[in-house]
C-alpha positions in Angstrom: -76.6 -27.2 27.9 -74.5 -31.2 27.3 -62.7 -36.7 28.9 -60.1 -37.9 31.4 -58.9 -36.7 34.7 -56.3 -35.3 37.0 -53.6 -36.0 39.3 -52.9 -33.4 41.9 -49.7 -31.9 41.8 -48.4 -28.3 41.6 -46.1 -26.6 39.1 -45.1 -23.0 38.4 -47.4 -21.2 36.4 -46.8 -18.5 33.7 -49.5 -16.5 32.6 -49.6 -15.0 29.0 -51.9 -12.9 27.3 -52.4 -12.3 23.6 -52.6 -8.7 23.7 -50.7 -8.5 27.1 -48.5 -11.2 28.2 -48.1 -11.7 32.1 -46.1 -14.2 34.2 -47.9 -14.9 37.4 -48.1 -17.4 40.2 -51.3 -18.4 41.5 -51.2 -20.2 44.6 -103.8 -15.7 50.8 -106.8 -14.9 52.0 -107.2 -11.3 53.2 -110.1 -9.7 55.3 -111.6 -8.9 51.9 -112.0 -12.3 51.0 -109.0 -12.3 48.5 -106.9 -15.3 48.1 -103.2 -14.9 48.5 -100.9 -16.0 45.5 -99.9 -19.5 46.1 -96.3 -20.1 47.0 -93.8 -20.4 44.2 -92.9 -24.0 43.5 -89.5 -25.0 43.6 -87.5 -25.2 40.5 -87.8 -28.5 38.9 -84.7 -30.4 38.3 -84.0 -33.0 35.8 -84.5 -36.8 36.1 -81.6 -38.6 38.0 -80.6 -40.5 34.9 -80.0 -37.1 33.0 -77.9 -35.5 35.8 -74.7 -36.7 34.3 -72.9 -33.3 35.2 -73.1 -29.5 34.5 -73.9 -28.4 31.1 -71.5 -30.5 29.1 -70.5 -32.9 26.4 -71.6 -36.4 26.9 -69.6 -39.4 25.1 -72.8 -40.5 23.8 -74.1 -39.5 20.5 -77.2 -36.8 20.8 -77.0 -37.4 24.6 -77.9 -34.8 27.2 -75.3 -33.9 29.8 -76.8 -31.3 32.3 -76.9 -31.2 35.9 -79.2 -29.1 38.1 -80.8 -27.3 35.3 -83.5 -24.7 36.7 -86.6 -24.8 34.4 -90.2 -23.2 34.7 -93.2 -24.3 33.0 -93.4 -22.8 29.4 -96.3 -20.6 28.6 -98.3 -20.8 25.6 -98.8 -23.7 23.1 -95.9 -26.1 22.4 -94.1 -25.1 19.3 -93.9 -27.4 16.1 -90.8 -29.5 15.6 -89.1 -32.1 17.2 -88.3 -30.6 20.3 -91.4 -28.3 21.4 -90.2 -28.0 24.9 -87.0 -26.4 23.8 -87.4 -22.8 25.0 -86.4 -20.1 27.0 -86.6 -20.2 30.7 -85.9 -16.8 32.0 -82.1 -17.0 32.7 -79.3 -14.6 31.2 -77.6 -15.1 27.8 -74.4 -13.6 26.7 -75.0 -11.2 24.0 -71.5 -10.0 23.4 -69.1 -12.7 24.5 -65.5 -11.6 25.7 -63.6 -14.9 24.9 -60.7 -15.7 27.0 -58.6 -19.0 26.7 -56.6 -20.2 29.7 -54.1 -23.2 29.2 -53.6 -25.1 32.6 -50.6 -27.5 33.2 -47.0 -27.5 32.8 -47.0 -29.2 29.3 -48.3 -26.0 27.6 -44.9 -24.5 28.0 -43.1 -26.5 25.4 -43.0 -25.5 21.7 -45.5 -27.8 20.3 -48.0 -27.1 22.9 -47.4 -23.4 22.5 -48.0 -24.0 18.7 -51.3 -25.6 19.5 -52.5 -23.1 22.0 -52.2 -20.2 19.4 -54.0 -22.5 16.8 -56.9 -22.9 19.5 -56.8 -19.0 20.2 -57.1 -18.6 16.2 -60.1 -20.9 16.3 -61.9 -18.8 18.8 -61.3 -15.7 16.7 -62.4 -17.4 13.6 -65.6 -18.9 15.4 -66.8 -15.6 16.5 -66.4 -14.3 12.7 -68.2 -17.4 11.2 -71.7 -18.3 10.2 -71.8 -20.6 13.3 -72.7 -17.2 15.1 -75.7 -16.6 12.8 -77.2 -19.8 14.2 -76.8 -18.5 17.8 -78.3 -15.0 17.1 -81.8 -16.6 17.5 -81.0 -17.0 21.1 -80.0 -13.4 21.7 -76.4 -14.5 22.0 -74.9 -11.8 19.4 -75.9 -10.4 16.2 -74.3 -12.9 14.1 -71.0 -13.4 12.4 -68.8 -10.5 13.4 -71.1 -9.1 15.8 -71.2 -11.7 18.6 -68.2 -10.9 20.7 -64.4 -10.5 20.7 -61.4 -12.8 21.5 -59.6 -10.7 24.2 -56.6 -13.0 25.0 -55.0 -16.1 26.6 -53.2 -17.1 29.9 -51.1 -20.0 30.8 -51.4 -21.4 34.4 -48.6 -23.9 34.5 -49.1 -24.7 38.4 -52.7 -25.6 38.4 -53.4 -29.1 40.1 -53.4 -32.0 37.7 -56.4 -33.5 39.5 -59.0 -31.1 39.6 -62.5 -30.6 41.1 -64.9 -28.1 39.9 -64.6 -26.0 43.4 -60.7 -26.2 42.7 -61.4 -24.8 39.3 -63.3 -22.0 40.7 -60.8 -21.2 43.3 -58.0 -21.0 40.6 -59.9 -18.7 38.7 -60.5 -16.6 41.8 -57.0 -16.6 42.5 -56.2 -15.4 38.6 -58.6 -12.8 39.1 -57.1 -11.5 42.5 -53.6 -11.6 40.6 -54.8 -9.6 37.7 -54.4 -12.6 35.4 -58.1 -12.9 34.3 -60.4 -9.8 34.5 -63.3 -9.3 37.3 -66.4 -9.6 35.4 -68.9 -6.7 34.9 -72.6 -6.8 35.9 -74.1 -8.4 33.7 -71.2 -10.7 32.8 -70.1 -11.1 29.3 -66.9 -13.3 30.1 -66.6 -16.6 28.5 -63.5 -18.5 29.6 -62.4 -21.5 27.9 -59.9 -23.5 29.9 -57.8 -26.1 28.2 -56.1 -28.9 30.2 -52.9 -30.5 29.2 -52.4 -34.2 28.7 -51.3 -34.6 32.4 -54.5 -33.1 33.8 -58.1 -34.1 34.3 -61.1 -33.7 36.3 -62.5 -36.0 39.2 -65.3 -34.5 41.0 -67.6 -37.5 42.5 -69.7 -34.9 44.2 -70.6 -33.2 41.0 -70.6 -36.5 39.0 -67.7 -35.2 36.8 -64.9 -37.3 35.5 -62.9 -36.1 32.5 -59.8 -37.8 31.3 -59.0 -40.0 34.1 -57.9 -43.4 34.3 -61.2 -44.9 34.9 -65.1 -43.8 35.0 -64.8 -40.9 32.5 -68.2 -39.7 31.8 -67.7 -36.4 29.9 -65.6 -34.7 27.3 -66.1 -31.3 28.7 -68.4 -29.2 30.6 -69.5 -25.5 31.3 -70.4 -23.9 34.7 -70.4 -20.6 36.7 -69.8 -19.2 40.0 -70.1 -15.9 41.9 -66.9 -14.2 42.6 -65.8 -12.9 45.8 -66.6 -9.3 44.3 -70.1 -10.5 43.8 -70.0 -11.3 39.9 -70.9 -14.1 37.8 -68.2 -15.9 36.2 -68.8 -18.4 33.2 -66.4 -20.8 32.3 -66.0 -24.1 30.2 -63.3 -26.9 30.7 -62.1 -28.7 27.8 -59.7 -31.6 28.6 -56.6 -32.9 26.4 -59.0 -35.6 24.7 -56.1 -37.9 23.8 -56.8 -41.5 22.2 -56.7 -43.0 25.8 -59.0 -40.4 27.2 -61.6 -41.3 24.4 -61.0 -45.1 24.9 -61.9 -44.9 28.6 -64.9 -42.7 28.1 -66.6 -44.6 24.9 -65.1 -48.2 25.2 -65.4 -48.3 21.3 -65.4 -45.8 18.7 -69.0 -46.6 17.4 -71.5 -44.5 19.1 -68.9 -42.1 20.5 -69.4 -38.4 20.0 -65.8 -38.1 19.3 -63.6 -40.1 17.1 -60.1 -41.8 17.1 -59.6 -40.9 13.3 -59.9 -37.1 14.4 -56.9 -35.2 15.2 -56.6 -34.0 18.8 -57.2 -30.5 17.8 -60.3 -31.4 15.8 -61.6 -33.2 19.0 -60.8 -29.9 21.2 -62.3 -27.5 18.8 -65.7 -29.7 18.4 -65.8 -30.0 21.9 -65.1 -26.2 22.5 -67.9 -25.0 19.8 -70.4 -27.2 21.7 -69.6 -25.8 25.0 -69.3 -22.2 23.6 -72.9 -22.4 22.0 -74.2 -23.7 25.3 -72.3 -21.1 27.4 -73.6 -18.0 25.6 -77.3 -19.4 25.5 -77.7 -20.8 28.9 -74.7 -19.7 31.0 -76.5 -20.5 34.2 -78.6 -23.4 33.2 -81.8 -21.4 33.1 -81.7 -20.0 29.7 -82.3 -21.8 26.6 -83.1 -25.7 27.1 -85.2 -28.5 26.8 -85.7 -30.1 30.5 -85.4 -33.6 28.9 -83.3 -33.3 25.6 -80.9 -30.8 27.4 -79.1 -27.6 25.7 -78.6 -26.6 22.2 -75.1 -28.7 22.1 -76.8 -31.6 23.5 -79.5 -32.1 20.9 -76.8 -32.4 18.3 -74.0 -33.8 20.2 -71.2 -35.6 18.3 -72.7 -34.2 14.8 -69.4 -33.0 13.7 -68.9 -30.4 10.6 -66.1 -28.2 9.0 -66.5 -24.4 8.7 -63.9 -22.2 6.6 -63.0 -18.8 7.7 -60.5 -17.3 5.2 -57.8 -19.8 4.7 -58.7 -21.8 7.8 -60.8 -24.8 8.1 -62.1 -26.1 11.7 -64.0 -28.9 12.9 -67.2 -27.8 15.0 -70.2 -29.5 16.3 -73.5 -28.6 14.6 -76.0 -26.8 17.1 -79.6 -27.0 17.6 -81.7 -24.4 15.5 -85.1 -24.0 16.8 -86.2 -21.8 14.1 -85.2 -24.4 11.5 -86.9 -27.4 13.7 -90.2 -25.2 13.7 -89.8 -24.3 9.9 -89.3 -28.1 8.8 -91.6 -29.7 11.1 -88.5 -31.6 12.8 -86.9 -32.6 9.6 -83.9 -30.5 9.9 -82.6 -28.7 13.1 -78.8 -29.3 13.5 -76.7 -26.6 12.0 -73.0 -25.8 11.7 -73.6 -22.4 10.0 -76.3 -20.1 8.5 -76.0 -17.6 5.8 -77.3 -14.8 7.6 -78.1 -14.3 11.3 -81.4 -15.9 12.3 -83.8 -13.5 13.8 -84.4 -13.5 17.7 -87.0 -16.0 18.8 -89.9 -14.8 20.9 -90.3 -15.1 23.7 -86.8 -14.8 24.4 -84.2 -12.6 26.6 
């Protein structure tokens, strides 16, 4: 819980909201011989070769893409299936996501980009209403299709930096909160912000091993992370870059073995990555919820396995996500699902 990059330049920012449209500029041993409890061991970190970045989307098929996951030793016997170590590590999940989209970069102001933004908004409405959410219900992330959250609205930030780092993304979000463009989360937070970058924007953050849609050294197609706001609340967000042909070619080199494909439309790539990130955000928002210390998050295990879901007249490309329930029931024969006909009952132990 697994693009190109930037160029720092500011443009004016216009902020919209689906329900409300806004325009904003965002600059022991005791005497009784009893032993003291041993000190707690530090949280285990992933092996260095797995620390590609925060929870995100690797360009490689079925590859993990998580950085700094905090795991604890799982109790009880390993479960049957191909991924017996995938389990709950004590962190929060988002049981009723309040989904916001935010479109960053000056290009989102033209008619074609505005139309794509509205399509992406509809995708998030439909995703929440689809059988995709029936798969995530086993992790405590909602109660299935139509009962897993709400699409709240969108915003447009045209003056965001074109070359971003993760700290800069967090400071931009904080500025948007300060200006009333984005809401301050409650406690516990249920906000799931999906940031879409325009074609002139990317992420280049060597300190966090993140390069998305940049001219060289790309290593991810998207990622999710969190920070604590100045008011002291957790804020969860995901970043989806433009995912152009150039971005894919830089990240993968060749189409074979890539988790996205040149034959896909830009919208199909973005909805596939967004579904991957959303599945991980709601089940593992702080990298200490549902994951496997080696295989990664539920999106990572099925990374690159695209499928189509239909909601009403709309058809959308998504990525299949890992179902531990199916993994155990089939002895590891079937575990990547795009949808389920009914909500899968919550796993135990769980949140």
